[in-house]
N, C-alpha and C positions, 0 to 999 in steps of 0.2 A: 255322636254328630255333635259338632256345635251347633249349640242355640245362643242366637243372636236376637237381643230383642232391641232394633231400631230407633227406641223411643230413648234408649238411651247413648245413643253412639254421637262421639265426635271424631273427626279425623284431620289429623292436620297435612294440609297437602302443598308441595313445594311447586312454589309459583314458578319458578325458572324451570322446571320438566316440563310443565304445563305449558309457558308460553312458546317453546321451543319447539313441541308438538305444534304449536295454534300455528307458529309463522311457517311452520314446514306445510300445512294445511295434510297434517296428518291425523288419523282418527284418534278423539282422547276415552283412556275406559280405564273407571277405577272400581278397584274391588272393595269389598267389604272390610279388608284390612290394609284400603288408601294407597296398594301398589299401583302405579299407572302403567298401562300397556298401549301399543297403536294395531293391534292386530286382534282381533273378535276368536281366533284359531288359539289365542292362548289364554282363554277364559271360558271355557265351553264347561268347565268344571268347577267353576269358582262364580258368586253370589255379588253382581256386579250392583254398583249403588251411582253411578256414573257411565251414561255413554253419549259423547259426541262426534257422529264420523262424519259428518261435513261443519264443520264451524263455522259459523259466519263470518264473514269478515268485515271488521270494522276499523271506521275510520283510523285513517297510521295517523294523529293526530295522538288517539289515546294513550295516556300511559299504563305500564303494567298494574297498576293497581283496577284500573278503569275498567283493564281487557280481564283480568280475572273476576271482580266484580260481575261482569256482565255473563260471561260463560259460566259460574256459581249463583248466578241470579234466584235460582228456584231454590236454593242449599243455606239461606241465612249466611253469607261468608261473613266471619272477619280476620284481614288481612292486617299482617304486621312482618313488616321487611318482607322476606321473602314467603313466609308462610301464610299461609290460609287453612284456617281452622272453617269446616261445615259441618250441617247436620242435617244428614240424610232425611230425616224421617219427614220433615217438611215436603217433600218429594217423593212420599212413598208409594202411591198412587201409579206415577211413572216409571216406579222404580219395580215395580211388579212386573208392568209389561216390557222392561228392558229383559227381565228372565224367562220372559212364559216360553222361550225356543229351549232352555236348557233346565228347565225345571223339571223334576219327576211327579210332583204332585203343588197342589194349590190346596191352603187348608183356610178356611173360615167358620166363624162361630155361628151363623144359623145355618150353612149350605155343608159343613165339615168338608171331609175331603170326599169328592164325586165321583174320580176315575183317576186311573195311571197315566203319566204320559208314554211311556214303556208301553208296546203291543205284548208282549209277553208277560211282563207284569198286570199289566190291566186284563191277558186273558186269566193268569191265578186269581186278581182278586175278584174278577164277575164268576168264576166258578167256587171261590171260596166261596161266597153267600149260600149257594146250596147247604150250604157245611155246616151254618151259622156259625159264621166267622166274616165280621164283616170288615169294610174299607177301612175303619178308624183304628180299628187293633192292629190290623199288618201296618199302619203307618206310623203306629206308635212303637211299633215293634223296630222296623226302621232305622228309627228317630235312637232308639236305644241300642242297637246291635250294630249298627253301620255307618260307613266313613263318610262325611257330607258336611253339612252346614244347613242349618235349619234358619232362615232370617227371616223374622216377625215382627207384628207390632200388635203388642199384650202391654195396655195399661190395666189388666184385673178385668173391667167392664168388657172392653172391645178387643177382641182379635183375628187377625189374618198373620197368614204366613205364608211360605214356600219352603220346599226340599229340591237343595241339588247337591248329588250322590258322584262321591267320588269314581267307584268303581262299579259298572250295574249288570256284569258279570256277576261278581260277589252278593249282589242284592237282591237279584234273581233267585241266585243257589240259599243263601238265608232265609227268604220269604218262604221258596217253598215247602225246607224242613220246619219251618213252623209253621207251615198250614197241614203239613201231614202231621206234626205233634199234636196240634191243639183238635185236628180230624178225629184224631184219636181219641181225645180225651170227650169232645162232643158224645162219640156214640158210647163211650163206656156210658156215660152220663144221662144217653137216653133220650139225646136233644135232637137225633138226625130221622127222618125217617129212611130206612136202610130198602124200602122198597120203591121211592117216589126215581121217579127218570131222569131228572135234574143230578139228584142225590149219586146216583149209580152213574151217571156221564163224567161227575167231578172226580167221584172215588176213583174213575178208572185214570183220568189225567191225571191223578197226582202218585197211581199209582200203589192207592190204598188198601188192603184187604180188611174187609168189615168180617 
């Protein structure tokens, strides 16, 4: 999985393409690699740093540079010719909101990972807790073993971020295998009360024989 620290991210955007979308009143969407889209369906598996679905039309007397400055006002734009350099970090909180529909989970230094947005994975995570496997362990496994992107803000003091995965079916399969393997280790290390009702239910869910 790619880890991208938005703190250090700068993108060069082609103003010409942006202005064409703006003039045609099309949605303007930019992903973390600086690629430009006009359809939300194209970015379901991508981390988005700019989303303007209904660009407010500005006075026609404004030139291209003025329009670009308005469109990217929250991104500290620096315009040279037809190139606009933006810094997404300045709009980090809004970027989190832009990606809520597509993220698998949100991670924060104080709360950690509290839940998975995918129902099947959330069911795995909830039941894995009875087997002494927590959300942090599962999320770290996902970041190490699955395809996707972790977009975060990390300055070594503060951390927050979210994950968007490429293939949720692959993630479900790998996470279940990870939980089964880790649970067997925890059973061997006598960390689990095999008489506990929640443990018995979790073992049945994952097909683990104790």
